[in-house]
C-alpha positions as CSV (number, residue, x, y, z in Angstrom):
1,M,-69.5,104.5,-198.6
2,R,-70.0,108.0,-197.2
3,K,-73.5,108.2,-198.9
4,F,-74.5,104.8,-197.5
5,G,-73.3,105.8,-194.0
6,L,-75.4,109.1,-194.3
7,T,-78.5,107.1,-195.5
8,A,-78.0,104.5,-192.7
9,V,-77.9,107.3,-190.1
10,I,-80.9,109.1,-191.5
11,N,-82.9,105.8,-191.6
12,I,-81.9,105.0,-188.0
13,R,-83.1,108.4,-186.7
14,Q,-86.4,108.1,-188.5
15,G,-87.1,104.9,-186.6
16,N,-86.7,102.3,-189.4
17,K,-86.6,99.2,-187.4
18,K,-85.5,96.8,-190.0
19,M,-82.6,99.2,-190.9
20,K,-81.7,99.6,-187.2
21,K,-81.4,95.7,-186.7
22,Q,-79.3,95.5,-189.8
23,F,-77.0,98.4,-189.0
24,Y,-76.4,97.2,-185.4
25,T,-75.7,93.6,-186.5
26,I,-73.2,94.9,-189.1
27,Y,-71.6,97.2,-186.6
28,I,-71.1,94.5,-184.1
29,I,-69.5,92.1,-186.6
30,A,-67.4,94.9,-188.0
31,A,-66.2,95.8,-184.5
32,I,-65.3,92.1,-183.8
33,A,-63.6,91.7,-187.0
34,A,-61.6,94.9,-186.6
35,V,-60.2,93.3,-183.3
36,F,-58.7,90.4,-184.9
37,P,-55.4,91.8,-186.3
38,A,-54.6,93.4,-183.0
39,A,-55.9,90.2,-181.2
40,S,-53.6,88.1,-183.2
41,Q,-50.6,90.2,-182.5
42,A,-51.5,90.2,-178.8
43,S,-51.7,86.5,-178.8
44,E,-48.3,86.0,-180.3
45,E,-46.6,88.6,-178.0
46,N,-48.5,88.1,-174.7
47,D,-51.1,85.3,-175.2
48,K,-53.7,87.8,-173.9
49,I,-56.6,87.3,-176.1
50,R,-58.2,84.0,-177.4
51,F,-61.3,83.7,-179.7
52,H,-63.8,80.9,-179.6
53,G,-67.3,80.3,-180.7
54,Y,-70.0,77.9,-181.9
55,G,-72.8,77.5,-184.3
56,E,-75.6,75.1,-185.6
57,L,-77.9,74.7,-188.7
58,H,-81.2,72.7,-188.2
59,Y,-83.5,71.2,-190.7
60,N,-86.9,70.2,-189.0
61,N,-89.6,68.2,-190.6
62,S,-92.8,67.8,-188.5
63,N,-96.3,66.3,-189.2
64,K,-97.8,68.3,-186.3
65,P,-100.9,69.9,-187.7
66,G,-100.1,73.6,-188.6
67,S,-96.3,73.2,-188.4
68,T,-94.1,74.3,-191.2
69,D,-90.9,72.5,-192.3
70,M,-88.0,74.7,-191.6
71,M,-84.2,75.4,-192.2
72,D,-82.8,77.6,-189.6
73,N,-79.1,78.7,-189.0
74,H,-80.3,78.7,-185.4
75,R,-77.0,80.2,-183.8
76,L,-73.7,81.7,-184.7
77,V,-71.8,82.7,-181.6
78,L,-68.7,84.7,-181.5
79,G,-66.7,84.7,-178.2
80,W,-63.4,85.9,-176.8
81,T,-61.3,85.7,-173.6
82,Y,-59.0,88.6,-172.6
83,R,-56.3,88.0,-170.1
84,Y,-55.4,91.2,-168.2
85,S,-53.1,89.2,-166.1
86,D,-52.7,85.8,-164.6
87,R,-55.4,86.6,-162.0
88,V,-57.9,88.7,-164.0
89,L,-59.7,87.6,-167.1
90,F,-62.7,88.9,-169.2
91,N,-65.0,86.5,-170.9
92,A,-67.8,87.3,-173.5
93,E,-70.0,85.9,-176.2
94,V,-72.3,87.5,-178.6
95,D,-75.1,85.2,-180.1
96,F,-76.4,85.9,-183.6
97,E,-79.7,83.8,-183.9
98,H,-81.8,82.8,-186.9
99,A,-79.2,83.9,-189.6
100,A,-78.5,87.1,-187.6
101,K,-82.1,88.2,-187.4
102,E,-81.8,88.3,-183.7
103,M,-78.7,89.3,-181.6
104,E,-78.2,88.9,-177.8
105,L,-75.4,88.9,-175.3
106,E,-74.8,85.3,-174.3
107,F,-72.5,86.5,-171.4
108,A,-69.9,89.1,-170.4
109,F,-68.2,88.6,-167.0
110,V,-64.8,89.2,-165.3
111,D,-63.1,86.4,-163.3
112,I,-60.8,87.4,-160.4
113,L,-58.7,84.2,-159.6
114,L,-57.5,84.2,-156.0
115,T,-57.0,80.5,-155.0
116,E,-58.0,77.2,-156.4
117,S,-61.0,77.0,-153.9
118,F,-62.1,80.5,-154.0
119,N,-62.6,83.1,-156.9
120,I,-64.8,85.9,-157.8
121,R,-67.0,86.3,-160.9
122,A,-69.0,89.4,-161.7
123,G,-70.9,90.6,-164.8
124,S,-73.6,88.9,-167.0
125,M,-73.3,85.2,-166.3
126,L,-74.9,82.0,-167.4
127,M,-76.8,80.4,-164.5
128,P,-75.3,77.3,-163.1
129,V,-78.6,75.2,-163.4
130,G,-78.3,71.7,-164.9
131,Y,-75.2,70.6,-166.8
132,L,-76.2,72.1,-170.1
133,N,-77.0,75.7,-169.4
134,E,-73.3,76.7,-169.0
135,F,-71.8,74.4,-171.5
136,H,-74.3,74.1,-174.4
137,E,-72.1,74.1,-177.4
138,P,-73.8,71.7,-180.0
139,P,-71.1,68.9,-180.2
140,L,-71.6,68.6,-176.3
141,F,-75.0,66.9,-176.8
142,Y,-76.1,64.3,-179.3
143,S,-79.6,65.5,-180.5
144,V,-80.2,68.3,-183.1
145,E,-82.4,70.1,-180.6
146,R,-81.4,70.6,-177.1
147,P,-83.3,68.2,-174.5
148,Y,-86.6,69.9,-174.0
149,V,-86.6,69.7,-170.3
150,Q,-83.4,71.9,-170.4
151,K,-85.3,74.4,-172.7
152,N,-89.0,74.5,-171.6
153,I,-88.5,73.8,-167.9
154,I,-84.8,75.0,-167.1
155,P,-84.9,78.0,-169.4
156,T,-81.7,77.3,-171.3
157,T,-79.9,79.6,-172.4
158,W,-80.4,81.5,-169.1
159,Q,-78.2,84.4,-168.1
160,E,-78.6,87.1,-165.4
161,G,-76.4,89.9,-164.2
162,G,-74.7,89.6,-160.8
163,I,-71.7,88.5,-158.7
164,G,-70.6,85.4,-157.0
165,V,-67.8,83.0,-156.2
166,F,-66.6,79.7,-157.6
167,G,-63.8,77.1,-157.1
168,K,-63.0,73.5,-156.5
169,T,-61.9,71.4,-153.5
170,M,-61.0,67.9,-152.7
171,G,-58.3,67.7,-155.3
172,G,-60.5,69.1,-157.9
173,N,-63.2,66.5,-157.5
174,L,-65.8,69.0,-155.9
175,R,-66.7,72.2,-157.8
176,Y,-69.0,74.9,-156.8
177,R,-70.6,78.1,-158.2
178,V,-72.8,80.5,-156.1
179,Y,-74.0,83.8,-157.4
180,L,-76.3,86.7,-156.3
181,V,-78.1,87.7,-159.5
182,G,-81.1,89.7,-160.8
183,G,-84.5,88.0,-160.2
184,L,-87.1,86.6,-162.8
185,N,-90.0,88.7,-163.8
186,A,-93.3,87.0,-162.9
187,S,-95.4,89.3,-165.3
188,D,-93.9,87.5,-168.3
189,F,-94.5,83.8,-166.8
190,T,-96.8,81.8,-169.0
191,A,-98.9,78.7,-168.7
192,G,-97.2,76.8,-171.4
193,S,-93.6,77.9,-170.9
194,G,-93.5,78.4,-167.1
195,I,-90.7,80.6,-166.0
196,R,-88.9,80.7,-169.4
197,N,-90.2,84.2,-170.6
198,G,-89.3,85.7,-167.3
199,R,-85.6,85.7,-168.0
200,G,-84.3,89.3,-168.0
201,K,-81.3,88.6,-170.2
202,V,-79.6,91.5,-168.6
203,A,-81.4,93.9,-171.0
204,E,-82.6,96.8,-168.9
205,S,-84.4,94.1,-166.9
206,P,-86.2,94.9,-163.7
207,S,-84.2,94.0,-160.6
208,N,-86.1,95.1,-157.6
209,D,-85.8,91.5,-156.6
210,L,-82.7,89.6,-156.6
211,A,-82.0,85.8,-156.3
212,L,-79.6,83.2,-155.1
213,V,-78.3,80.5,-157.4
214,G,-75.7,77.7,-157.1
215,R,-74.4,74.4,-158.2
216,L,-72.2,71.6,-156.9
217,E,-70.5,68.9,-159.1
218,Y,-68.8,65.9,-157.9
219,A,-66.3,63.8,-159.9
220,G,-64.6,61.6,-157.3
221,V,-65.7,58.3,-158.8
222,K,-64.2,57.1,-162.1
223,G,-66.6,57.5,-164.9
224,L,-69.3,59.2,-162.7
225,R,-70.4,62.8,-162.7
226,L,-72.9,64.0,-160.2
227,G,-74.5,67.5,-160.1
228,A,-77.1,69.4,-158.1
229,S,-78.3,72.9,-158.6
230,G,-80.6,75.4,-156.8
231,Y,-82.2,78.7,-157.4
232,T,-84.5,80.9,-155.0
233,G,-85.7,84.4,-155.2
234,N,-88.9,86.5,-155.6
235,S,-90.0,87.5,-159.0
236,G,-92.7,90.1,-158.4
237,Q,-90.2,92.9,-159.2
238,G,-92.4,95.6,-157.5
239,I,-95.2,95.1,-160.0
240,D,-98.5,96.0,-158.4
241,G,-100.9,93.1,-157.9
242,V,-98.3,90.3,-158.6
243,G,-97.1,89.7,-155.0
244,D,-93.7,88.3,-154.2
245,A,-94.1,85.5,-156.9
246,R,-91.4,83.6,-155.1
247,V,-89.5,80.9,-157.4
248,D,-87.8,78.0,-155.9
249,L,-86.0,75.6,-158.3
250,W,-83.9,72.5,-157.6
251,E,-82.3,70.1,-160.0
252,A,-80.2,67.0,-159.9
253,D,-78.4,65.2,-162.6
254,A,-75.9,62.2,-163.2
255,R,-73.9,61.0,-165.9
256,Y,-72.0,57.6,-166.1
257,W,-69.6,56.3,-168.7
258,F,-68.6,52.6,-168.9
259,K,-66.4,51.8,-171.9
260,G,-68.7,52.8,-174.8
261,L,-71.8,53.2,-172.9
262,E,-72.9,56.6,-171.6
263,L,-76.0,57.0,-169.3
264,T,-77.5,60.5,-168.3
265,G,-80.4,61.4,-166.1
266,L,-82.0,64.7,-164.9
267,Y,-84.9,65.8,-162.8
268,T,-86.0,69.4,-162.0
269,R,-88.8,70.8,-159.8
270,I,-89.9,74.4,-159.6
271,T,-92.4,76.0,-157.4
272,V,-94.0,79.4,-158.1
273,G,-95.7,81.6,-155.4
274,D,-98.7,83.9,-155.8
275,T,-99.9,82.3,-159.0
276,G,-103.4,83.3,-158.4
277,A,-102.3,86.9,-158.3
278,I,-100.2,86.4,-161.5
279,F,-103.4,85.0,-163.3
280,A,-105.4,88.1,-162.1
281,K,-102.8,90.4,-163.5
282,T,-101.7,88.7,-166.7
283,G,-104.4,86.1,-167.4
284,Q,-101.8,83.3,-167.5
285,A,-102.5,80.2,-165.5
286,V,-98.9,79.6,-164.3
287,G,-98.4,76.4,-162.6
288,K,-97.8,76.4,-158.8
289,E,-95.5,73.4,-159.4
290,I,-93.5,72.7,-162.7
291,T,-91.7,69.4,-163.1
292,G,-89.4,67.7,-165.7
293,G,-86.9,65.0,-166.1
294,Y,-85.2,62.6,-168.6
295,A,-83.2,59.6,-169.1
296,E,-80.8,59.0,-172.0
297,A,-78.6,56.2,-173.2
298,A,-75.9,56.5,-175.7
299,Y,-73.4,54.1,-177.2
300,H,-70.2,55.2,-178.9
301,L,-69.4,53.0,-181.9
302,G,-66.6,55.0,-183.3
303,K,-63.9,53.2,-181.5
304,H,-64.8,49.8,-183.3
305,F,-64.5,50.7,-186.9
306,L,-63.4,54.4,-187.3
307,P,-60.1,56.4,-187.0
308,S,-59.2,57.4,-183.6
309,D,-60.2,61.0,-184.3
310,M,-63.6,60.0,-185.3
311,N,-66.7,58.9,-183.4
312,L,-70.2,57.6,-184.1
313,V,-72.8,57.7,-181.4
314,I,-76.3,56.3,-181.3
315,F,-78.6,57.6,-178.6
316,G,-82.2,57.4,-177.2
317,R,-83.7,59.8,-174.7
318,H,-87.1,59.9,-173.1
319,E,-88.5,63.1,-171.5
320,R,-91.5,64.3,-169.6
321,Y,-92.4,67.7,-168.4
322,N,-95.4,69.4,-167.1
323,T,-95.6,73.3,-166.7
324,Q,-98.9,72.8,-164.7
325,R,-98.0,69.9,-162.4
326,S,-100.2,71.5,-159.7
327,M,-102.4,74.5,-159.6
328,V,-103.9,76.8,-157.0
329,P,-107.7,76.4,-156.5
330,G,-109.6,78.2,-159.2
331,L,-107.1,77.7,-161.9
332,T,-107.7,75.0,-164.6
333,V,-105.0,72.5,-165.7
334,N,-104.5,72.2,-169.5
335,P,-103.6,68.7,-170.2
336,A,-101.6,69.9,-173.5
337,N,-99.0,71.1,-170.9
338,D,-98.3,67.6,-169.7
339,V,-95.8,66.4,-172.4
340,K,-93.8,63.2,-173.3
341,V,-91.0,63.3,-175.9
342,S,-88.9,60.4,-177.0
343,T,-85.9,61.0,-179.3
344,F,-83.8,58.4,-181.2
345,G,-80.9,59.3,-183.4
346,V,-77.3,59.3,-184.4
347,S,-74.3,61.7,-184.2
348,F,-71.2,61.5,-186.5
349,F,-68.1,63.3,-185.2
350,P,-65.3,63.7,-187.9
351,I,-63.5,65.4,-185.1
352,S,-64.7,66.1,-181.5
353,Q,-65.5,69.8,-182.3
354,V,-67.9,69.1,-185.3
355,A,-71.1,66.9,-185.2
356,L,-73.4,65.8,-187.9
357,K,-76.7,64.8,-186.4
358,A,-80.0,63.2,-187.4
359,D,-82.8,62.1,-185.0
360,V,-86.6,61.4,-184.8
361,E,-88.8,62.7,-182.0
362,N,-92.2,61.2,-181.0
363,W,-94.3,63.6,-179.1
364,E,-97.5,62.9,-177.0
365,T,-99.5,65.2,-174.7
366,K,-102.0,64.3,-172.1
367,A,-104.7,66.1,-174.2
368,G,-104.5,63.1,-176.6
369,K,-102.3,64.9,-179.3
370,S,-99.3,63.1,-180.8
371,W,-96.9,63.9,-183.8
372,E,-93.4,63.1,-185.0
373,Q,-90.5,65.2,-186.1
374,L,-87.4,64.5,-188.1
375,N,-84.4,66.6,-187.5
376,V,-81.0,66.9,-189.2
377,G,-78.4,69.4,-188.4
378,I,-74.6,70.3,-188.1
379,G,-73.1,71.7,-185.0
380,Y,-69.6,73.1,-184.5
381,M,-67.3,74.7,-181.9
382,Y,-63.9,76.3,-181.9
C-alpha cells in the first residue's frame, strides 16, 4: 500500500493526467466513505447528517449517420446534508459522470433559516430556472434523457456561486428564490449550444460580471403548479473585444394533474447582446435570440392494475428549439439548429424512487435531416 501511494504521488507530480483523474476520484470516494461511520453515529445521536443521491444508466441506439450505439452509466451522485443547528444547514452533492471518468461539484451551499418567508442561501447553487434544473433526479421525469429544451436551451445542470434569499408565503402556496451569482462567459458560447458552454460551474470561473436570477412558483389551485424564472446579467467578463454580451432569459412552465392524467408545458426565450463582437472574437455565430418549448402528456396506469406502491406511466412529448432564432445582420442562420423532437415512451416504477424507462425519439431539423433513437435506462434516487 505504501509503495502504491508513493508511485501515485510520483505519477501525479510528473503530470500523468490519467493517474491524476483516477487518484482524485478514488480520494473523493474514500473520503466520503470514511465519513459514513461517524455520520451514522451522528444520525443516531443528534440526527445531524443525512445522505442522499441518485444515478442513471442509459442505452442509446440511433440511426443518425455517424452515431454510435452506446451504454453509459451517465451519473452517480453522492450527496449529504449536515445540520449544524435547527437554523443552519449545509447541503452538497458530488457528481461522478460516465462511470466516474468525469467528476464535478453539483452544489455546495449553506442555508440560514430565519423565517418561513425569508431565509439566506450562499455557496455553489443550482440556478432556479425551469422546474427541472434544481430537481432533476431521474425518477422525477419520465424519459430516459432529460427534455432537450432543458438541456440545450436552459443549460441543465446549471450551477453558479453566489448568495441569495428564498422563502414561501400565502400559506406556502407561493415560493420564491432570488440569487446574485457569477455571470456566464460569452467567449464559450457557441452557435449550436447557445449559452450552455458558458457556465462557469464555480471552477475558477471568471466573475468580473455578476447576474441576477430568480424564480416564482404558485400552487394555490388543486392539481396545478405554475412557475416563472428570470435571469439577467452581462457575460463579457472583461474579455477584450467581446463587449458586455448581456444575457436575458425568461421562462414559464405549468403542470396540471387530473386523476391519472398529467400535462406539462414549458417555454423559454433568451436574448444575447454583442453577438457580432462574439463572432469576431471566437468565430461562433451565436444567436441574438434563442427559443425553446415543449408540451408533454402522461397517463398513470399503475393505479388500475398494479399494487399501490407501483406505477406505470405512458407519455408523449413534443419539443422545438432554435439556438439561432434571430441573428444580427451579417451572421448566417444554420437551419440545423432549428430542431423538433418527439418522444414517446413508458416508465415503470416498482417504487417511487426507482424507474425503469424506455422511449423512442424522432428528430427533425429544418436542414432536412431526420433520424430516430431508441433509449432504455434505469434511474434511481435515495
